[in-house]
Predicted model as a PDB file, atoms N, CA, C, CB and O in Angstrom, pLDDT in the B-factor column:
MODEL        1                                                                  
ATOM      1  N   UNK A   1       0.902  -1.026  -0.094  1.00 80.00           N  
ATOM      2  CA  UNK A   1       0.065  -0.072  -0.305  1.00 80.00           C  
ATOM      3  C   UNK A   1       0.339   0.670  -0.253  1.00 80.00           C  
ATOM      4  CB  UNK A   1      -0.678   0.078   0.060  1.00 80.00           C  
ATOM      5  O   UNK A   1       1.134   0.576   0.681  1.00 80.00           O  
ATOM      6  N   UNK A   2       0.373   2.455  -0.836  1.00 93.00           N  
ATOM      7  CA  UNK A   2       1.337   3.574  -0.664  1.00 93.00           C  
ATOM      8  C   UNK A   2       0.262   4.571  -0.112  1.00 93.00           C  
ATOM      9  CB  UNK A   2       2.205   4.088  -2.126  1.00 93.00           C  
ATOM     10  O   UNK A   2      -0.941   4.526  -0.369  1.00 93.00           O  
ATOM     11  N   UNK A   3       0.897   5.477   0.690  1.00 96.00           N  
ATOM     12  CA  UNK A   3       0.119   6.281   1.659  1.00 96.00           C  
ATOM     13  C   UNK A   3       0.719   7.483   0.853  1.00 96.00           C  
ATOM     14  CB  UNK A   3       0.410   6.115   3.471  1.00 96.00           C  
ATOM     15  O   UNK A   3       1.820   7.370   0.313  1.00 96.00           O  
ATOM     16  N   UNK A   4      -0.309   9.099   0.748  1.00 96.00           N  
ATOM     17  CA  UNK A   4       0.185   9.928   0.447  1.00 96.00           C  
ATOM     18  C   UNK A   4       0.250  10.514   1.500  1.00 96.00           C  
ATOM     19  CB  UNK A   4      -0.181  10.397  -0.431  1.00 96.00           C  
ATOM     20  O   UNK A   4       0.310   9.763   2.474  1.00 96.00           O  
ATOM     21  N   UNK A   5       0.265  11.716   1.736  1.00 96.00           N  
ATOM     22  CA  UNK A   5       0.464  12.400   3.591  1.00 96.00           C  
ATOM     23  C   UNK A   5       0.752  13.473   3.354  1.00 96.00           C  
ATOM     24  CB  UNK A   5       1.675  11.868   4.764  1.00 96.00           C  
ATOM     25  O   UNK A   5       1.399  13.883   2.391  1.00 96.00           O  
ATOM     26  N   UNK A   6       0.249  14.116   4.312  1.00 96.00           N  
ATOM     27  CA  UNK A   6       0.414  15.234   3.639  1.00 96.00           C  
ATOM     28  C   UNK A   6       1.632  16.694   4.104  1.00 96.00           C  
ATOM     29  CB  UNK A   6      -1.027  15.602   3.657  1.00 96.00           C  
ATOM     30  O   UNK A   6       2.179  16.413   5.170  1.00 96.00           O  
ATOM     31  N   UNK A   7       1.978  17.702   3.695  1.00 93.00           N  
ATOM     32  CA  UNK A   7       3.453  17.626   4.217  1.00 93.00           C  
ATOM     33  C   UNK A   7       3.564  19.245   4.537  1.00 93.00           C  
ATOM     34  CB  UNK A   7       4.737  16.949   2.945  1.00 93.00           C  
ATOM     35  O   UNK A   7       4.592  19.907   4.676  1.00 93.00           O  
ATOM     36  N   UNK A   8       2.523  19.570   4.592  1.00 95.00           N  
ATOM     37  CA  UNK A   8       2.169  20.827   5.872  1.00 95.00           C  
ATOM     38  C   UNK A   8       0.772  20.591   6.403  1.00 95.00           C  
ATOM     39  CB  UNK A   8       2.159  22.600   5.239  1.00 95.00           C  
ATOM     40  O   UNK A   8       0.020  19.729   5.948  1.00 95.00           O  
ATOM     41  N   UNK A   9       0.423  21.558   7.570  1.00 97.00           N  
ATOM     42  CA  UNK A   9      -0.572  21.275   8.055  1.00 97.00           C  
ATOM     43  C   UNK A   9      -1.855  22.412   7.171  1.00 97.00           C  
ATOM     44  CB  UNK A   9      -0.268  21.375   9.677  1.00 97.00           C  
ATOM     45  O   UNK A   9      -1.466  23.427   6.594  1.00 97.00           O  
ATOM     46  N   UNK A  10      -2.815  22.158   7.196  1.00 97.00           N  
ATOM     47  CA  UNK A  10      -3.577  22.906   6.534  1.00 97.00           C  
ATOM     48  C   UNK A  10      -5.049  22.290   6.354  1.00 97.00           C  
ATOM     49  CB  UNK A  10      -2.898  23.175   5.340  1.00 97.00           C  
ATOM     50  O   UNK A  10      -5.283  21.245   6.962  1.00 97.00           O  
ATOM     51  N   UNK A  11      -6.091  22.879   5.536  1.00 98.00           N  
ATOM     52  CA  UNK A  11      -7.305  22.523   5.768  1.00 98.00           C  
ATOM     53  C   UNK A  11      -7.395  22.323   3.834  1.00 98.00           C  
ATOM     54  CB  UNK A  11      -8.374  23.809   6.823  1.00 98.00           C  
ATOM     55  O   UNK A  11      -6.714  22.886   2.977  1.00 98.00           O  
ATOM     56  N   UNK A  12      -8.374  21.429   3.699  1.00 98.00           N  
ATOM     57  CA  UNK A  12      -8.709  20.620   2.548  1.00 98.00           C  
ATOM     58  C   UNK A  12      -9.552  21.714   2.235  1.00 98.00           C  
ATOM     59  CB  UNK A  12      -9.324  19.067   2.675  1.00 98.00           C  
ATOM     60  O   UNK A  12     -10.337  22.289   2.988  1.00 98.00           O  
ATOM     61  N   UNK A  13      -9.282  21.963   0.923  1.00 97.00           N  
ATOM     62  CA  UNK A  13      -9.502  22.826  -0.153  1.00 97.00           C  
ATOM     63  C   UNK A  13     -10.452  22.460  -0.968  1.00 97.00           C  
ATOM     64  CB  UNK A  13      -8.475  23.022  -0.848  1.00 97.00           C  
ATOM     65  O   UNK A  13     -11.474  23.090  -1.241  1.00 97.00           O  
ATOM     66  N   UNK A  14      -9.983  21.039  -1.510  1.00 97.00           N  
ATOM     67  CA  UNK A  14     -10.315  20.078  -2.857  1.00 97.00           C  
ATOM     68  C   UNK A  14     -10.242  18.739  -2.904  1.00 97.00           C  
ATOM     69  CB  UNK A  14      -9.517  20.323  -3.898  1.00 97.00           C  
ATOM     70  O   UNK A  14      -9.870  18.227  -1.848  1.00 97.00           O  
ATOM     71  N   UNK A  15     -10.428  18.164  -3.601  1.00 98.00           N  
ATOM     72  CA  UNK A  15     -10.591  16.344  -3.741  1.00 98.00           C  
ATOM     73  C   UNK A  15     -10.654  16.137  -5.029  1.00 98.00           C  
ATOM     74  CB  UNK A  15     -12.000  15.539  -3.076  1.00 98.00           C  
ATOM     75  O   UNK A  15     -11.681  16.039  -5.701  1.00 98.00           O  
ATOM     76  N   UNK A  16      -9.200  16.046  -5.504  1.00 97.00           N  
ATOM     77  CA  UNK A  16      -9.941  15.706  -7.196  1.00 97.00           C  
ATOM     78  C   UNK A  16      -9.927  14.152  -7.091  1.00 97.00           C  
ATOM     79  CB  UNK A  16      -8.816  16.322  -8.889  1.00 97.00           C  
ATOM     80  O   UNK A  16     -10.617  13.885  -8.075  1.00 97.00           O  
ATOM     81  N   UNK A  17      -9.667  13.225  -6.666  1.00 96.00           N  
ATOM     82  CA  UNK A  17      -9.768  11.988  -7.064  1.00 96.00           C  
ATOM     83  C   UNK A  17     -11.097  11.445  -6.105  1.00 96.00           C  
ATOM     84  CB  UNK A  17      -8.289  11.215  -6.883  1.00 96.00           C  
ATOM     85  O   UNK A  17     -11.980  12.185  -5.672  1.00 96.00           O  
ATOM     86  N   UNK A  18     -11.030  10.371  -5.951  1.00 96.00           N  
ATOM     87  CA  UNK A  18     -11.882   9.551  -5.296  1.00 96.00           C  
ATOM     88  C   UNK A  18     -11.568   7.892  -5.555  1.00 96.00           C  
ATOM     89  CB  UNK A  18     -13.291   9.992  -5.759  1.00 96.00           C  
ATOM     90  O   UNK A  18     -10.665   7.504  -6.296  1.00 96.00           O  
ATOM     91  N   UNK A  19     -12.685   6.792  -4.640  1.00 97.00           N  
ATOM     92  CA  UNK A  19     -11.705   5.692  -4.609  1.00 97.00           C  
ATOM     93  C   UNK A  19     -12.204   4.772  -6.297  1.00 97.00           C  
ATOM     94  CB  UNK A  19     -11.976   4.610  -2.833  1.00 97.00           C  
ATOM     95  O   UNK A  19     -13.212   4.835  -7.002  1.00 97.00           O  
ATOM     96  N   UNK A  20     -10.938   3.997  -6.389  1.00 96.00           N  
ATOM     97  CA  UNK A  20     -11.139   3.266  -7.537  1.00 96.00           C  
ATOM     98  C   UNK A  20     -10.473   4.213  -8.886  1.00 96.00           C  
ATOM     99  CB  UNK A  20     -12.822   2.943  -7.631  1.00 96.00           C  
ATOM    100  O   UNK A  20     -10.525   3.757 -10.029  1.00 96.00           O  
ATOM    101  N   UNK A  21     -10.008   5.232  -8.662  1.00 97.00           N  
ATOM    102  CA  UNK A  21      -9.412   6.627  -9.867  1.00 97.00           C  
ATOM    103  C   UNK A  21      -7.839   5.574  -9.853  1.00 97.00           C  
ATOM    104  CB  UNK A  21      -9.196   9.097  -8.915  1.00 97.00           C  
ATOM    105  O   UNK A  21      -7.262   4.969  -8.950  1.00 97.00           O  
ATOM    106  N   UNK A  22      -7.604   5.724 -11.119  1.00 97.00           N  
ATOM    107  CA  UNK A  22      -6.018   5.678 -11.362  1.00 97.00           C  
ATOM    108  C   UNK A  22      -5.361   6.932 -11.590  1.00 97.00           C  
ATOM    109  CB  UNK A  22      -5.657   4.856 -12.555  1.00 97.00           C  
ATOM    110  O   UNK A  22      -5.708   7.704 -12.483  1.00 97.00           O  
ATOM    111  N   UNK A  23      -4.179   7.200 -10.593  1.00 96.00           N  
ATOM    112  CA  UNK A  23      -3.580   7.456 -10.203  1.00 96.00           C  
ATOM    113  C   UNK A  23      -2.054   8.259 -10.728  1.00 96.00           C  
ATOM    114  CB  UNK A  23      -3.804   6.637  -9.749  1.00 96.00           C  
ATOM    115  O   UNK A  23      -1.255   8.093  -9.806  1.00 96.00           O  
ATOM    116  N   UNK A  24      -1.445   8.990 -11.777  1.00 96.00           N  
ATOM    117  CA  UNK A  24      -0.510   8.513 -12.326  1.00 96.00           C  
ATOM    118  C   UNK A  24       0.270  10.199 -11.437  1.00 96.00           C  
ATOM    119  CB  UNK A  24      -0.694   8.065 -14.253  1.00 96.00           C  
ATOM    120  O   UNK A  24      -0.102  11.342 -11.173  1.00 96.00           O  
ATOM    121  N   UNK A  25       1.850   9.093 -11.232  1.00 95.00           N  
ATOM    122  CA  UNK A  25       2.198  10.412 -10.892  1.00 95.00           C  
ATOM    123  C   UNK A  25       2.732  11.593 -10.673  1.00 95.00           C  
ATOM    124  CB  UNK A  25       2.172  10.461 -10.645  1.00 95.00           C  
ATOM    125  O   UNK A  25       3.432  11.550 -11.685  1.00 95.00           O  
ATOM    126  N   UNK A  26       3.062  12.866 -10.096  1.00 95.00           N  
ATOM    127  CA  UNK A  26       3.043  13.996 -10.181  1.00 95.00           C  
ATOM    128  C   UNK A  26       0.984  14.269 -10.154  1.00 95.00           C  
ATOM    129  CB  UNK A  26       4.114  14.388 -11.598  1.00 95.00           C  
ATOM    130  O   UNK A  26       0.636  15.250  -9.496  1.00 95.00           O  
ATOM    131  N   UNK A  27       0.178  13.688 -10.623  1.00 96.00           N  
ATOM    132  CA  UNK A  27      -1.053  14.197 -10.632  1.00 96.00           C  
ATOM    133  C   UNK A  27      -0.981  14.435  -9.153  1.00 96.00           C  
ATOM    134  CB  UNK A  27      -2.231  13.296 -11.244  1.00 96.00           C  
ATOM    135  O   UNK A  27      -0.584  13.802  -8.175  1.00 96.00           O  
ATOM    136  N   UNK A  28      -1.940  16.489  -9.561  1.00 97.00           N  
ATOM    137  CA  UNK A  28      -2.879  16.708  -8.459  1.00 97.00           C  
ATOM    138  C   UNK A  28      -3.670  16.109  -7.625  1.00 97.00           C  
ATOM    139  CB  UNK A  28      -3.476  17.209  -8.713  1.00 97.00           C  
ATOM    140  O   UNK A  28      -4.810  16.069  -8.090  1.00 97.00           O  
ATOM    141  N   UNK A  29      -3.558  15.480  -6.299  1.00 97.00           N  
ATOM    142  CA  UNK A  29      -4.472  15.177  -5.906  1.00 97.00           C  
ATOM    143  C   UNK A  29      -6.372  15.594  -4.533  1.00 97.00           C  
ATOM    144  CB  UNK A  29      -3.626  14.483  -5.868  1.00 97.00           C  
ATOM    145  O   UNK A  29      -7.554  15.422  -4.234  1.00 97.00           O  
ATOM    146  N   UNK A  30      -4.813  16.314  -4.296  1.00 97.00           N  
ATOM    147  CA  UNK A  30      -6.023  17.424  -3.235  1.00 97.00           C  
ATOM    148  C   UNK A  30      -5.396  18.178  -3.655  1.00 97.00           C  
ATOM    149  CB  UNK A  30      -6.312  17.557  -1.469  1.00 97.00           C  
ATOM    150  O   UNK A  30      -4.666  18.055  -4.639  1.00 97.00           O  
ATOM    151  N   UNK A  31      -5.599  19.379  -2.805  1.00 98.00           N  
ATOM    152  CA  UNK A  31      -5.954  20.878  -2.793  1.00 98.00           C  
ATOM    153  C   UNK A  31      -6.105  21.145  -1.197  1.00 98.00           C  
ATOM    154  CB  UNK A  31      -7.466  21.257  -3.727  1.00 98.00           C  
ATOM    155  O   UNK A  31      -7.190  21.281  -0.631  1.00 98.00           O  
ATOM    156  N   UNK A  32      -4.364  21.215  -0.337  1.00 97.00           N  
ATOM    157  CA  UNK A  32      -4.731  22.066   0.979  1.00 97.00           C  
ATOM    158  C   UNK A  32      -4.512  23.459   1.116  1.00 97.00           C  
ATOM    159  CB  UNK A  32      -4.057  21.599   2.060  1.00 97.00           C  
ATOM    160  O   UNK A  32      -3.652  23.614   0.249  1.00 97.00           O  
ATOM    161  N   UNK A  33      -4.673  24.425   1.544  1.00 97.00           N  
ATOM    162  CA  UNK A  33      -4.363  25.624   2.314  1.00 97.00           C  
ATOM    163  C   UNK A  33      -4.465  25.971   3.539  1.00 97.00           C  
ATOM    164  CB  UNK A  33      -4.831  26.386   1.955  1.00 97.00           C  
ATOM    165  O   UNK A  33      -5.314  25.972   4.431  1.00 97.00           O  
ATOM    166  N   UNK A  34      -3.269  26.300   3.352  1.00 94.00           N  
ATOM    167  CA  UNK A  34      -2.620  26.967   4.752  1.00 94.00           C  
ATOM    168  C   UNK A  34      -2.250  28.607   4.813  1.00 94.00           C  
ATOM    169  CB  UNK A  34      -1.138  26.180   5.037  1.00 94.00           C  
ATOM    170  O   UNK A  34      -1.100  28.448   4.403  1.00 94.00           O  
ATOM    171  N   UNK A  35      -2.296  29.327   4.912  1.00 92.00           N  
ATOM    172  CA  UNK A  35      -2.079  30.828   5.822  1.00 92.00           C  
ATOM    173  C   UNK A  35      -2.215  31.794   4.233  1.00 92.00           C  
ATOM    174  CB  UNK A  35       0.020  31.029   6.958  1.00 92.00           C  
ATOM    175  O   UNK A  35      -1.567  32.715   3.734  1.00 92.00           O  
ATOM    176  N   UNK A  36      -3.541  30.913   3.789  1.00 92.00           N  
ATOM    177  CA  UNK A  36      -4.674  31.718   2.620  1.00 92.00           C  
ATOM    178  C   UNK A  36      -3.097  31.578   1.206  1.00 92.00           C  
ATOM    179  CB  UNK A  36      -5.412  34.260   3.368  1.00 92.00           C  
ATOM    180  O   UNK A  36      -3.374  32.248   0.211  1.00 92.00           O  
ATOM    181  N   UNK A  37      -2.232  31.132   1.141  1.00 96.00           N  
ATOM    182  CA  UNK A  37      -1.664  29.779   0.262  1.00 96.00           C  
ATOM    183  C   UNK A  37      -2.355  28.505  -0.340  1.00 96.00           C  
ATOM    184  CB  UNK A  37      -0.789  29.147   1.053  1.00 96.00           C  
ATOM    185  O   UNK A  37      -2.572  27.544   0.398  1.00 96.00           O  
ATOM    186  N   UNK A  38      -2.713  28.477  -1.701  1.00 97.00           N  
ATOM    187  CA  UNK A  38      -3.018  27.064  -1.585  1.00 97.00           C  
ATOM    188  C   UNK A  38      -2.186  25.963  -2.523  1.00 97.00           C  
ATOM    189  CB  UNK A  38      -4.489  26.967  -1.894  1.00 97.00           C  
ATOM    190  O   UNK A  38      -1.757  26.039  -3.675  1.00 97.00           O  
ATOM    191  N   UNK A  39      -2.146  24.843  -1.460  1.00 96.00           N  
ATOM    192  CA  UNK A  39      -0.967  23.941  -1.538  1.00 96.00           C  
ATOM    193  C   UNK A  39      -1.606  23.054  -2.458  1.00 96.00           C  
ATOM    194  CB  UNK A  39      -0.394  23.247  -0.139  1.00 96.00           C  
ATOM    195  O   UNK A  39      -2.797  22.828  -2.245  1.00 96.00           O  
ATOM    196  N   UNK A  40      -0.862  22.310  -3.785  1.00 97.00           N  
ATOM    197  CA  UNK A  40      -1.207  20.766  -4.245  1.00 97.00           C  
ATOM    198  C   UNK A  40      -0.014  20.418  -3.931  1.00 97.00           C  
ATOM    199  CB  UNK A  40      -1.671  20.332  -5.821  1.00 97.00           C  
ATOM    200  O   UNK A  40       1.189  20.679  -3.942  1.00 97.00           O  
ATOM    201  N   UNK A  41      -1.401  19.254  -3.453  1.00 96.00           N  
ATOM    202  CA  UNK A  41      -0.541  18.268  -3.229  1.00 96.00           C  
ATOM    203  C   UNK A  41      -0.753  16.757  -4.011  1.00 96.00           C  
ATOM    204  CB  UNK A  41      -0.584  18.159  -1.800  1.00 96.00           C  
ATOM    205  O   UNK A  41      -1.769  16.064  -3.954  1.00 96.00           O  
ATOM    206  N   UNK A  42       0.510  16.455  -4.760  1.00 96.00           N  
ATOM    207  CA  UNK A  42       0.967  15.422  -5.726  1.00 96.00           C  
ATOM    208  C   UNK A  42       0.864  13.824  -5.615  1.00 96.00           C  
ATOM    209  CB  UNK A  42       2.248  15.672  -5.846  1.00 96.00           C  
ATOM    210  O   UNK A  42       1.030  13.457  -4.452  1.00 96.00           O  
ATOM    211  N   UNK A  43       0.723  13.183  -6.169  1.00 95.00           N  
ATOM    212  CA  UNK A  43       1.399  12.004  -5.930  1.00 95.00           C  
ATOM    213  C   UNK A  43       2.411  11.471  -6.453  1.00 95.00           C  
ATOM    214  CB  UNK A  43       0.803  11.276  -5.996  1.00 95.00           C  
ATOM    215  O   UNK A  43       2.467  11.415  -7.681  1.00 95.00           O  
ATOM    216  N   UNK A  44       3.466  10.945  -5.652  1.00 92.00           N  
ATOM    217  CA  UNK A  44       5.017  10.639  -5.979  1.00 92.00           C  
ATOM    218  C   UNK A  44       5.316   9.107  -6.337  1.00 92.00           C  
ATOM    219  CB  UNK A  44       5.965  11.028  -4.640  1.00 92.00           C  
ATOM    220  O   UNK A  44       6.456   8.654  -6.444  1.00 92.00           O  
ATOM    221  N   UNK A  45       4.063   8.324  -6.518  1.00 93.00           N  
ATOM    222  CA  UNK A  45       4.151   7.522  -8.177  1.00 93.00           C  
ATOM    223  C   UNK A  45       2.233   7.011  -8.157  1.00 93.00           C  
ATOM    224  CB  UNK A  45       5.742   5.489  -8.205  1.00 93.00           C  
ATOM    225  O   UNK A  45       1.148   7.044  -7.576  1.00 93.00           O  
ATOM    226  N   UNK A  46       2.898   6.648  -9.120  1.00 94.00           N  
ATOM    227  CA  UNK A  46       1.070   6.179  -9.634  1.00 94.00           C  
ATOM    228  C   UNK A  46       0.463   5.038  -8.935  1.00 94.00           C  
ATOM    229  CB  UNK A  46       0.893   5.603 -11.354  1.00 94.00           C  
ATOM    230  O   UNK A  46       1.032   4.543  -7.963  1.00 94.00           O  
ATOM    231  N   UNK A  47      -0.926   4.485  -9.475  1.00 96.00           N  
ATOM    232  CA  UNK A  47      -1.412   4.008  -8.618  1.00 96.00           C  
ATOM    233  C   UNK A  47      -2.288   3.619  -9.057  1.00 96.00           C  
ATOM    234  CB  UNK A  47      -1.530   4.509  -7.759  1.00 96.00           C  
ATOM    235  O   UNK A  47      -2.246   3.451 -10.276  1.00 96.00           O  
ATOM    236  N   UNK A  48      -3.980   3.144  -8.081  1.00 97.00           N  
ATOM    237  CA  UNK A  48      -5.006   3.216  -8.315  1.00 97.00           C  
ATOM    238  C   UNK A  48      -5.687   3.499  -6.523  1.00 97.00           C  
ATOM    239  CB  UNK A  48      -5.333   1.940  -9.276  1.00 97.00           C  
ATOM    240  O   UNK A  48      -5.355   2.950  -5.473  1.00 97.00           O  
ATOM    241  N   UNK A  49      -6.371   4.203  -6.702  1.00 97.00           N  
ATOM    242  CA  UNK A  49      -6.695   4.779  -5.336  1.00 97.00           C  
ATOM    243  C   UNK A  49      -7.701   3.788  -4.362  1.00 97.00           C  
ATOM    244  CB  UNK A  49      -7.453   6.259  -5.611  1.00 97.00           C  
ATOM    245  O   UNK A  49      -8.825   3.539  -4.796  1.00 97.00           O  
ATOM    246  N   UNK A  50      -7.400   3.387  -3.419  1.00 97.00           N  
ATOM    247  CA  UNK A  50      -8.929   2.728  -3.038  1.00 97.00           C  
ATOM    248  C   UNK A  50      -9.227   3.255  -1.298  1.00 97.00           C  
ATOM    249  CB  UNK A  50      -8.852   0.585  -3.178  1.00 97.00           C  
ATOM    250  O   UNK A  50     -10.170   2.860  -0.612  1.00 97.00           O  
ATOM    251  N   UNK A  51      -8.104   4.272  -0.838  1.00 97.00           N  
ATOM    252  CA  UNK A  51      -9.121   4.784  -0.003  1.00 97.00           C  
ATOM    253  C   UNK A  51      -8.594   6.197   0.001  1.00 97.00           C  
ATOM    254  CB  UNK A  51      -9.297   4.052   1.463  1.00 97.00           C  
ATOM    255  O   UNK A  51      -7.504   6.747  -0.158  1.00 97.00           O  
ATOM    256  N   UNK A  52     -10.311   6.677   0.348  1.00 97.00           N  
ATOM    257  CA  UNK A  52      -9.885   8.732   0.512  1.00 97.00           C  
ATOM    258  C   UNK A  52      -9.683   8.900   1.545  1.00 97.00           C  
ATOM    259  CB  UNK A  52     -10.974  10.045   0.246  1.00 97.00           C  
ATOM    260  O   UNK A  52     -10.715   8.548   2.116  1.00 97.00           O  
ATOM    261  N   UNK A  53      -8.731   9.356   2.530  1.00 97.00           N  
ATOM    262  CA  UNK A  53      -8.933   9.715   4.026  1.00 97.00           C  
ATOM    263  C   UNK A  53      -9.356  10.789   4.329  1.00 97.00           C  
ATOM    264  CB  UNK A  53      -7.946   9.672   4.750  1.00 97.00           C  
ATOM    265  O   UNK A  53      -9.763  10.913   5.484  1.00 97.00           O  
ATOM    266  N   UNK A  54      -9.418  11.960   3.403  1.00 96.00           N  
ATOM    267  CA  UNK A  54      -9.015  14.090   4.005  1.00 96.00           C  
ATOM    268  C   UNK A  54     -10.762  14.090   2.564  1.00 96.00           C  
ATOM    269  CB  UNK A  54      -6.053  15.575   2.957  1.00 96.00           C  
ATOM    270  O   UNK A  54     -10.866  13.765   1.382  1.00 96.00           O  
ATOM    271  N   UNK A  55     -11.710  14.621   3.577  1.00 97.00           N  
ATOM    272  CA  UNK A  55     -12.789  15.802   3.607  1.00 97.00           C  
ATOM    273  C   UNK A  55     -12.418  16.566   3.066  1.00 97.00           C  
ATOM    274  CB  UNK A  55     -13.217  16.393   4.653  1.00 97.00           C  
ATOM    275  O   UNK A  55     -11.214  16.805   3.158  1.00 97.00           O  
ATOM    276  N   UNK A  56     -13.608  17.698   1.847  1.00 97.00           N  
ATOM    277  CA  UNK A  56     -13.086  18.451   2.356  1.00 97.00           C  
ATOM    278  C   UNK A  56     -13.381  19.784   3.036  1.00 97.00           C  
ATOM    279  CB  UNK A  56     -12.532  18.454   1.742  1.00 97.00           C  
ATOM    280  O   UNK A  56     -14.405  20.345   2.645  1.00 97.00           O  
ATOM    281  N   UNK A  57     -12.787  20.290   3.826  1.00 97.00           N  
ATOM    282  CA  UNK A  57     -12.762  20.929   5.372  1.00 97.00           C  
ATOM    283  C   UNK A  57     -12.461  20.192   6.266  1.00 97.00           C  
ATOM    284  CB  UNK A  57     -13.908  21.432   5.890  1.00 97.00           C  
ATOM    285  O   UNK A  57     -12.669  20.387   7.463  1.00 97.00           O  
ATOM    286  N   UNK A  58     -12.192  19.716   6.010  1.00 97.00           N  
ATOM    287  CA  UNK A  58     -10.982  18.454   6.808  1.00 97.00           C  
ATOM    288  C   UNK A  58      -9.919  19.684   7.193  1.00 97.00           C  
ATOM    289  CB  UNK A  58     -10.015  16.848   5.404  1.00 97.00           C  
ATOM    290  O   UNK A  58      -9.506  20.539   6.409  1.00 97.00           O  
ATOM    291  N   UNK A  59      -9.601  19.554   8.542  1.00 98.00           N  
ATOM    292  CA  UNK A  59      -8.212  20.342   9.079  1.00 98.00           C  
ATOM    293  C   UNK A  59      -7.470  18.885   8.888  1.00 98.00           C  
ATOM    294  CB  UNK A  59      -8.193  21.190  11.005  1.00 98.00           C  
ATOM    295  O   UNK A  59      -8.067  17.810   8.954  1.00 98.00           O  
ATOM    296  N   UNK A  60      -6.048  19.044   8.637  1.00 98.00           N  
ATOM    297  CA  UNK A  60      -5.094  18.165   8.525  1.00 98.00           C  
ATOM    298  C   UNK A  60      -3.784  18.798   9.268  1.00 98.00           C  
ATOM    299  CB  UNK A  60      -4.922  17.823   7.038  1.00 98.00           C  
ATOM    300  O   UNK A  60      -3.670  20.023   9.291  1.00 98.00           O  
ATOM    301  N   UNK A  61      -2.614  17.815   9.986  1.00 97.00           N  
ATOM    302  CA  UNK A  61      -1.707  18.303   9.932  1.00 97.00           C  
ATOM    303  C   UNK A  61      -0.591  17.476   9.405  1.00 97.00           C  
ATOM    304  CB  UNK A  61      -1.620  18.784  10.941  1.00 97.00           C  
ATOM    305  O   UNK A  61      -0.979  16.436   8.873  1.00 97.00           O  
ATOM    306  N   UNK A  62       0.882  17.693   9.413  1.00 96.00           N  
ATOM    307  CA  UNK A  62       1.368  17.774   9.109  1.00 96.00           C  
ATOM    308  C   UNK A  62       1.684  15.672   8.791  1.00 96.00           C  
ATOM    309  CB  UNK A  62       1.861  18.922   9.716  1.00 96.00           C  
ATOM    310  O   UNK A  62       1.187  14.867   9.579  1.00 96.00           O  
ATOM    311  N   UNK A  63       2.411  15.271   7.751  1.00 96.00           N  
ATOM    312  CA  UNK A  63       2.216  13.918   8.437  1.00 96.00           C  
ATOM    313  C   UNK A  63       1.033  12.945   8.508  1.00 96.00           C  
ATOM    314  CB  UNK A  63       2.412  14.139   9.609  1.00 96.00           C  
ATOM    315  O   UNK A  63       1.097  11.721   8.631  1.00 96.00           O  
ATOM    316  N   UNK A  64      -0.305  13.890   8.387  1.00 97.00           N  
ATOM    317  CA  UNK A  64      -1.805  12.940   7.834  1.00 97.00           C  
ATOM    318  C   UNK A  64      -1.332  12.417   6.870  1.00 97.00           C  
ATOM    319  CB  UNK A  64      -3.277  13.679   7.323  1.00 97.00           C  
ATOM    320  O   UNK A  64      -0.389  12.853   6.208  1.00 97.00           O  
ATOM    321  N   UNK A  65      -2.107  11.148   6.637  1.00 97.00           N  
ATOM    322  CA  UNK A  65      -2.468  10.027   5.637  1.00 97.00           C  
ATOM    323  C   UNK A  65      -3.615  11.129   4.916  1.00 97.00           C  
ATOM    324  CB  UNK A  65      -3.166   8.279   6.441  1.00 97.00           C  
ATOM    325  O   UNK A  65      -4.259  11.864   5.665  1.00 97.00           O  
ATOM    326  N   UNK A  66      -3.758  11.170   3.877  1.00 97.00           N  
ATOM    327  CA  UNK A  66      -4.896  11.843   3.073  1.00 97.00           C  
ATOM    328  C   UNK A  66      -4.787  10.883   2.256  1.00 97.00           C  
ATOM    329  CB  UNK A  66      -4.830  13.338   2.463  1.00 97.00           C  
ATOM    330  O   UNK A  66      -5.968  10.948   1.917  1.00 97.00           O  
ATOM    331  N   UNK A  67      -4.299   9.844   1.497  1.00 96.00           N  
ATOM    332  CA  UNK A  67      -5.506   8.670   0.388  1.00 96.00           C  
ATOM    333  C   UNK A  67      -4.309   7.893   0.604  1.00 96.00           C  
ATOM    334  CB  UNK A  67      -6.189   9.045  -1.726  1.00 96.00           C  
ATOM    335  O   UNK A  67      -3.195   8.258   0.980  1.00 96.00           O  
ATOM    336  N   UNK A  68      -4.791   6.646   0.269  1.00 97.00           N  
ATOM    337  CA  UNK A  68      -3.990   4.770   0.131  1.00 97.00           C  
ATOM    338  C   UNK A  68      -3.817   4.585  -1.166  1.00 97.00           C  
ATOM    339  CB  UNK A  68      -5.032   3.213   0.649  1.00 97.00           C  
ATOM    340  O   UNK A  68      -4.476   5.474  -1.704  1.00 97.00           O  
ATOM    341  N   UNK A  69      -3.353   3.998  -1.898  1.00 96.00           N  
ATOM    342  CA  UNK A  69      -2.762   3.592  -3.271  1.00 96.00           C  
ATOM    343  C   UNK A  69      -2.603   1.656  -3.167  1.00 96.00           C  
ATOM    344  CB  UNK A  69      -0.939   4.571  -3.478  1.00 96.00           C  
ATOM    345  O   UNK A  69      -2.021   1.131  -2.217  1.00 96.00           O  
ATOM    346  N   UNK A  70      -3.126   0.974  -4.123  1.00 93.00           N  
ATOM    347  CA  UNK A  70      -2.033  -0.215  -4.193  1.00 93.00           C  
ATOM    348  C   UNK A  70      -1.524  -0.196  -5.651  1.00 93.00           C  
ATOM    349  CB  UNK A  70      -2.698  -1.809  -3.811  1.00 93.00           C  
ATOM    350  O   UNK A  70      -0.669  -1.001  -6.017  1.00 93.00           O  
TER     351      UNK A  70                                                      
ENDMDL                                                                          
END                                                                             
């Protein structure tokens, strides 16, 4: 299982993928907002999304798992 984690604390502004979606390396999967800046979260490698753990409006801390891929 591959996990994509938050690189910094912030609020989930948008989720661009869902369970079952195929994701490519470098693809933006989630947009965070921190200190009035939008921070895109990109997949470091490709795979199929098996679980999305972050919802729009959630506050996440640095290191929190945002989604899981196989």
